[in-house]
C-alpha positions in Angstrom: -3.5 49.0 -29.8 -6.6 47.3 -31.1 -4.9 43.9 -30.5 -3.8 44.8 -27.0 -7.3 46.0 -26.2 -8.9 42.7 -27.3 -6.3 40.5 -25.6 -6.6 42.4 -22.4 -10.4 41.8 -22.4 -9.7 38.2 -23.1 -12.0 38.1 -26.1 -11.3 36.4 -29.4 -14.5 36.6 -31.3 -17.9 35.3 -30.2 -16.9 32.1 -28.4 -13.1 32.3 -27.9 -11.8 33.2 -24.4 -8.3 34.2 -23.4 -6.9 32.6 -20.3 -4.2 33.3 -17.7 -2.1 30.1 -17.4 0.1 29.0 -14.5 3.3 31.1 -14.2 6.5 29.5 -12.9 9.6 31.4 -11.9 11.9 29.2 -14.0 12.4 28.6 -17.8 9.6 26.2 -18.7 6.9 25.9 -21.5 3.9 23.6 -21.3 1.3 24.8 -23.8 -2.0 23.0 -23.9 -4.4 23.6 -26.7 -2.5 26.7 -27.9 -3.4 28.8 -31.0 -1.9 31.7 -32.8 -3.8 34.9 -31.5 -3.6 36.7 -34.9 -5.0 33.8 -36.8 -7.9 33.7 -34.3 -8.6 37.3 -35.0 -8.2 36.9 -38.7 -10.7 34.0 -38.9 -13.1 35.4 -36.3 -16.7 34.8 -37.4 -15.5 32.7 -40.4 -15.9 29.0 -40.9 -12.2 28.3 -41.1 -10.8 26.7 -38.0 -7.4 27.4 -36.3 -5.9 24.0 -35.4 -4.7 24.0 -31.7 -1.4 22.4 -30.6 0.2 21.0 -27.5 3.9 21.4 -26.7 6.2 21.0 -23.7 9.8 22.1 -23.2 11.3 21.0 -19.9 13.2 17.7 -19.8 13.7 18.2 -23.6 14.7 21.8 -24.1 14.9 21.9 -27.9 12.0 20.9 -30.2 12.9 20.2 -33.8 9.8 20.5 -36.0 9.9 18.9 -39.5 7.3 18.2 -42.1 6.0 19.4 -45.4 6.2 23.0 -46.8 3.1 25.0 -46.0 2.3 22.5 -43.3 2.3 24.9 -40.4 5.9 24.6 -39.0 6.6 28.3 -39.1 3.1 29.3 -37.7 3.7 26.9 -34.8 7.1 28.3 -34.1 5.8 31.9 -34.2 2.9 30.9 -32.0 5.2 29.6 -29.3 7.3 32.8 -29.3 4.2 35.2 -29.4 2.3 33.3 -26.6 5.4 33.4 -24.4 6.0 37.1 -24.9 2.3 37.9 -24.3 2.3 36.0 -21.0 5.5 37.9 -19.9 3.7 41.1 -20.9 0.8 40.3 -18.6 -1.7 39.5 -21.4 -4.3 36.8 -21.6 -3.5 34.1 -24.2 -5.6 31.5 -26.1 -4.6 28.4 -24.2 -6.2 26.0 -21.7 -6.0 27.4 -18.1 -3.8 24.5 -16.9 -1.0 25.5 -19.3 2.3 26.5 -17.7 4.7 29.2 -18.8 8.1 30.0 -17.2 10.0 33.2 -17.4 12.8 33.8 -19.9 15.2 36.7 -19.8 16.2 36.7 -23.5 14.3 36.0 -26.8 16.4 35.3 -29.9 14.9 34.6 -33.3 16.1 34.0 -36.9 13.0 34.0 -39.0 12.8 34.9 -42.7 15.4 36.2 -45.2 17.8 38.9 -43.9 20.0 39.4 -47.0 21.3 42.9 -47.5 23.2 44.5 -50.4 24.2 47.4 -48.3 25.8 45.2 -45.6 27.0 42.7 -48.2 25.0 39.9 -46.6 23.7 36.8 -48.4 20.8 34.8 -47.0 23.1 32.2 -45.6 25.7 34.7 -44.2 22.9 36.5 -42.5 21.9 33.3 -40.8 25.5 32.6 -39.8 25.8 36.1 -38.3 22.7 35.5 -36.2 24.0 32.1 -35.1 27.3 33.8 -34.0 25.4 36.2 -31.9 23.2 33.5 -30.4 25.9 31.2 -29.3 27.9 34.0 -27.7 25.0 35.4 -25.7 22.5 32.6 -25.0 22.1 31.0 -21.6 19.7 28.7 -19.7 17.1 31.6 -19.5 17.1 32.1 -23.3 14.3 31.1 -25.8 15.6 30.8 -29.4 13.3 30.6 -32.5 15.0 29.4 -35.7 13.0 28.9 -38.9 14.3 26.8 -41.8 17.5 26.1 -39.8 20.6 25.5 -41.9 19.2 26.6 -45.3 20.8 29.0 -47.7 23.8 26.9 -48.7 24.8 23.5 -50.0 22.7 21.0 -48.0 25.4 18.7 -46.7 27.6 21.6 -45.5 24.6 23.6 -44.2 23.4 20.5 -42.3 26.8 19.8 -40.8 27.2 23.4 -39.6 23.6 23.4 -38.2 24.4 20.3 -36.3 27.4 21.9 -34.7 25.3 24.9 -33.7 22.8 22.6 -32.1 25.5 20.9 -30.0 26.6 24.4 -28.8 23.0 25.4 -27.9 22.7 22.1 -25.9 25.9 22.9 -24.1 24.6 26.4 -23.2 21.4 24.8 -21.8 19.2 27.1 -23.9 15.6 26.5 -24.9 14.7 26.5 -28.6 12.0 25.8 -31.2 13.5 25.0 -34.6 12.0 24.1 -38.0 14.1 22.2 -40.6 14.0 19.8 -43.6 17.5 18.3 -43.0 17.5 14.6 -42.3 20.8 14.7 -40.4 19.3 17.1 -37.9 16.3 14.8 -37.4 18.7 11.9 -36.7 20.8 14.1 -34.4 17.6 15.0 -32.4 16.7 11.3 -32.2 20.0 10.5 -30.5 20.1 13.5 -28.2 19.0 13.5 -24.6 18.1 17.2 -24.7 16.2 17.4 -28.0 13.0 15.9 -29.3 11.5 15.6 -32.8 8.2 17.0 -33.7 6.2 16.7 -37.0 3.4 18.6 -38.8 1.0 16.0 -40.0 0.2 15.5 -43.7 -2.8 13.7 -45.2 -1.6 11.4 -47.9 -5.1 10.7 -49.1 -6.0 14.3 -49.9 -2.3 15.4 -50.3 -2.9 18.3 -48.0 -1.5 19.4 -44.6 -3.6 19.0 -41.4 -1.7 21.6 -39.4 -1.6 19.3 -36.4 1.7 19.1 -34.4 2.8 15.6 -33.3 5.5 15.4 -30.7 7.9 12.5 -30.6 8.5 11.7 -34.3 10.1 13.5 -37.2 8.2 14.4 -40.3 8.7 14.0 -44.0 8.8 16.9 -46.4 6.5 15.0 -48.8 8.1 16.9 -51.7 7.1 14.4 -54.3 3.5 14.3 -53.1 3.2 18.1 -53.1 4.9 18.3 -56.5 2.3 15.9 -57.8 -0.5 17.9 -56.3 0.5 21.2 -57.9 0.6 19.4 -61.3 4.3 19.1 -62.0 4.7 16.7 -64.9 5.1 13.0 -63.8 8.3 12.7 -66.0 10.0 15.3 -63.9 8.9 13.6 -60.6 10.0 10.2 -61.8 13.4 11.6 -62.9 13.8 13.2 -59.5 13.0 10.0 -57.7 15.5 8.1 -59.8 18.2 10.7 -59.1 18.0 10.7 -55.3 18.0 6.9 -55.1 16.0 4.6 -52.9 18.3 5.1 -49.8 17.8 8.9 -49.7 14.1 8.5 -50.1 13.9 6.0 -47.2 15.7 8.2 -44.6 12.6 9.9 -43.5 10.6 6.7 -43.2 13.5 5.1 -41.3 13.6 8.0 -38.8 9.9 7.7 -38.2 10.2 4.0 -37.6 13.2 4.6 -35.2 11.3 7.2 -33.2 8.2 4.9 -32.9 10.5 2.1 -31.7 12.1 4.5 -29.2 8.8 5.4 -27.8 7.8 1.8 -27.5 11.0 1.0 -25.6 10.5 4.0 -23.3 7.0 2.8 -22.5 8.3 -0.7 -21.8 11.0 0.7 -19.5 8.4 2.7 -17.6 6.3 -0.5 -17.3 9.3 -2.5 -16.1 10.1 0.3 -13.6 6.6 0.2 -12.1 6.8 -3.6 -11.8 10.2 -3.3 -10.1 8.7 -1.0 -7.5 5.9 -3.4 -7.0 8.4 -6.3 -6.6 10.4 -4.3 -4.1 7.3 -3.8 -2.0 6.4 -7.5 -2.2 9.9 -8.4 -1.1 9.8 -6.0 1.8 6.4 -7.4 2.9 7.7 -11.0 2.6 10.7 -10.2 4.8 8.5 -8.6 7.4 6.0 -11.6 7.3 8.9 -14.0 7.5 10.3 -12.3 10.6 6.8 -12.3 12.3 6.5 -16.0 11.4 9.8 -16.8 13.1 8.7 -15.0 16.2 5.4 -16.7 16.3 7.0 -20.2 15.7 9.4 -19.8 18.6 6.6 -18.5 20.9 4.4 -21.5 20.0 7.3 -23.7 21.0 7.5 -21.7 24.3 3.8 -22.2 24.9 4.3 -25.9 24.5 7.0 -25.9 27.1 4.9 -23.8 29.5 2.0 -26.3 28.9 4.4 -29.1 29.9 5.3 -27.2 33.1 1.6 -26.8 33.9 1.1 -30.5 33.4 4.1 -31.1 35.8 2.3 -28.9 38.4 -0.8 -31.1 38.0 1.4 -34.2 38.5 2.9 -32.6 41.7 -0.6 -32.1 43.1 -1.4 -35.7 42.3 1.8 -36.8 44.1 1.0 -34.7 47.1 -2.4 -36.5 47.2 -0.5 -39.8 47.1 1.9 -38.5 49.7 -0.8 -38.1 52.3 -1.9 -41.7 51.8 1.7 -43.0 51.8 2.6 -41.1 55.0 0.0 -43.0 56.8 2.0 -46.1 55.9 5.3 -44.4 56.9 6.9 -45.0 53.5 8.3 -41.6 52.9 11.4 -42.7 51.0 9.3 -43.6 48.0 7.5 -40.3 48.1 10.8 -38.4 48.4 12.2 -40.2 45.4 9.1 -39.4 43.4 9.3 -35.7 44.4 13.0 -35.5 43.4 12.2 -36.9 40.0 9.3 -34.5 39.4 11.4 -31.5 40.6 14.3 -32.5 38.2 11.8 -32.8 35.3 10.4 -29.4 36.1 13.8 -27.8 36.4 14.8 -29.2 33.0 11.6 -27.8 31.4 12.3 -24.4 33.0 15.8 -24.4 31.6 14.4 -25.2 28.1 11.8 -22.4 28.5 14.5 -19.9 29.5 16.5 -20.9 26.4 13.6 -20.4 24.1 12.8 -17.0 25.7 16.4 -16.0 25.1 16.2 -17.1 21.5 13.0 -15.1 21.0 14.7 -12.0 22.5 17.8 -12.5 20.3 15.6 -12.7 17.2 13.7 -9.6 18.1 16.9 -7.8 19.1 18.4 -8.3 15.6 15.7 -6.1 14.1 15.2 -3.0 16.3 17.5 -2.9 19.4 19.2 0.4 19.8 22.8 0.7 21.2 22.2 3.7 23.5 21.4 4.5 27.2 17.8 4.3 28.3 16.2 7.7 28.4 12.7 9.1 29.2 10.3 8.5 26.2 12.3 5.5 24.8 10.5 2.3 23.8 12.1 -0.6 25.7 11.8 -4.4 25.9 11.8 -6.1 29.3 14.5 -8.8 29.1 12.7 -11.3 31.3 9.2 -11.1 29.8 9.8 -9.9 26.3 7.0 -7.3 26.8 7.5 -3.7 25.4 6.7 -0.4 27.0 7.6 3.3 27.1 10.0 4.8 29.7 8.1 7.3 31.9 11.2 8.3 34.0 14.7 7.2 34.8 16.2 7.3 38.3 19.9 6.2 38.8 19.9 2.5 37.9 16.1 2.0 37.7 13.3 3.1 35.4 9.6 3.4 35.5 8.1 1.7 32.4 4.5 2.0 31.2 3.5 -1.5 30.0 -0.1 -1.5 28.6 -2.1 0.1 31.4 0.5 -0.6 34.1 3.4 1.4 35.5 6.2 -0.9 36.6 9.7 -0.4 38.0 12.7 -2.2 36.5 16.5 -2.1 36.9 18.2 -0.6 33.8 20.1 -3.8 33.2 16.8 -5.7 32.8 15.4 -3.5 29.9 16.7 -2.9 26.3 16.0 0.2 24.3 14.3 -0.5 20.9 13.4 1.7 17.9 9.7 1.0 18.1 7.3 -1.4 19.9 7.3 -4.9 18.6 4.0 -5.6 16.9 3.8 -9.3 18.1 2.7 -9.5 21.8 5.5 -11.1 23.8 4.7 -13.8 26.4 5.2 -12.8 30.0 7.2 -14.8 32.4 8.3 -14.4 35.9 10.9 -11.8 37.0 12.3 -12.0 40.5 15.4 -10.9 42.4 17.2 -13.3 44.6 19.0 -11.7 47.5 22.2 -13.2 48.5 21.8 -15.4 51.6 24.6 -13.8 53.5 22.8 -10.4 53.1 19.2 -11.4 53.5 17.7 -14.9 53.5 14.6 -13.9 51.6 13.2 -14.2 48.1 10.9 -11.4 46.6 8.6 -11.3 43.7 6.4 -8.6 42.2 3.1 -9.7 40.7 1.4 -6.3 40.4 -0.5 -5.9 37.1 -0.6 -9.6 36.3 -3.8 -11.4 35.3 -5.0 -14.2 37.4 -3.6 -17.0 35.3 -0.2 -15.3 35.0 -0.1 -14.6 38.8 -0.9 -18.3 39.6 1.8 -19.6 37.2 4.3 -17.1 38.5 3.7 -17.9 42.2 3.9 -21.7 41.6 7.2 -21.3 39.8 8.5 -18.9 42.4 7.6 -21.2 45.4 9.0 -24.3 43.7 12.4 -22.6 43.0 12.5 -21.3 46.6 12.0 -24.8 48.0 14.7 -26.2 45.7 17.0 -23.5 46.9 16.1 -24.3 50.5 14.5 -20.9 51.2 11.3 -20.7 53.2 10.8 -17.1 54.1 9.3 -15.4 51.0 7.9 -12.0 50.2 5.2 -11.3 47.5 4.5 -7.7 46.4 1.0 -7.6 45.0 -0.3 -4.1 46.0 -3.5 -3.3 47.8 -5.9 -2.6 45.0 -9.1 -4.6 45.2 -7.4 -7.5 47.0 -7.7 -10.1 44.2 -4.0 -10.8 44.0 -3.7 -11.0 47.8 -6.4 -13.8 47.7 -4.5 -15.6 44.9 -1.3 -15.6 47.0 -3.2 -17.4 49.8 -4.9 -19.8 47.4 -1.6 -20.9 45.8 0.1 -21.1 49.3 -2.5 -23.5 50.4 -1.2 -26.0 47.8 1.9 -26.3 49.9 1.6 -28.2 53.2 2.3 -26.2 56.2 2.5 -22.9 54.3 1.6 -19.8 56.3 0.7 -16.3 55.0 0.9 -13.1 57.0 1.2 -9.3 56.3 3.9 -7.0 57.7 3.2 -3.8 59.6 1.6 -0.9 57.7 4.9 1.1 57.6 6.5 -1.9 55.9 3.8 -2.4 53.2 0.8 -3.8 55.2 -1.9 -5.4 53.1 0.1 -4.7 49.9 2.7 -7.4 50.8 2.3 -11.1 51.7 5.0 -12.8 53.7 4.8 -16.6 53.0 6.5 -19.2 55.1 6.8 -22.6 53.4 
């Protein structure tokens, strides 16, 4: 009762405070700076210090503690069990507050000597009876505490049976803390994926235990060193060393070396894993940059062709100027030949431009085009211009698309659904519908939303193609707005001799449409 009262208050002497760690609803132990509560009470107010320990059972469910006699193995084992039961009883425990404890449904322990004359049990048979009960009742929510596992019989036989019990406990997925001196069990833990070695440190200089638990390596029993410390005659110690041979004496040291190498390899593997993740990110960034580079390269090529077309327009203007002077001399045949040559050159450039635009679209399509009908809210690419936008609404075979700050109408066949907007700004080009001559001898173009330079280039290309197709009645949809695009239509039309611009009646579009007669 006295212990319960002190623990409930969370007091362990003058400067020791009990804590409530994190509780998980699953079997798990992560003790940080844990100490045995009874030892804390025993040494309260005294100079003697209780050495804390850290221990975690999660990925590794079984901890095998080895080391010298009187080195603290049993105290550590009992501390784990006592702290776990105190937590599940709702008591504060002497650990750091960021420690974590899960919930176990069963606690099994085999600690001390249970021999009985009445029940005809020897030390070893009592251990075997306990093991029989454990392996028939343990499960994944069981915590098992085994002290001096395998002792009580001939070492090789006891070690072999203990190894078999360990295999069964691993199969049952149980949690366990076990102390031992058997080298075969240390080696078994080293090769197991569910077990890990632990050791109680021993100071070889002072030949005394430090009571510090080290996870990740097995410990030596230091039997010869302890025998020397207690004053056993050196003749006896030398005889014993000779009897066991060099190989037996080196097993513990070999296990320690193997465990150290294993830890080094695991650290290297973790380092390689991090580098692989970094490499994967770099490869992904490279592929993305390479794709953007291809798009930019092809669009630079497109710019060069458009520049060449612009230069051809300048040459046409120069020819028109020459035309006026030649007409005075009535030598129109020369002018006509020159015009035919320039038109042919421009048509060839336009074809090359269309080919490049198609190549850019195909490159972009390979990355994010979706094979699905166009729906409201989809991101789409305009086939003719390469620009991207979001679908505002769909009506029969047309869709309203928001491109930048503009709302534009397109036929469904002229847009492509994509997974996301393309980061690289696509170049705009002209989109126009040509009405069959038998139905309506008229060409239409929509330049709403275009900037001045885009509108001028679009109109020049549009008028040139109309002339080559022998169409003279043209319709330009520019909207009313502030009238800037309407003035641009008139400005471009003046570049063509004899061109006339007028507007239809208000019920047919009024000032929002210009009818151009070339």
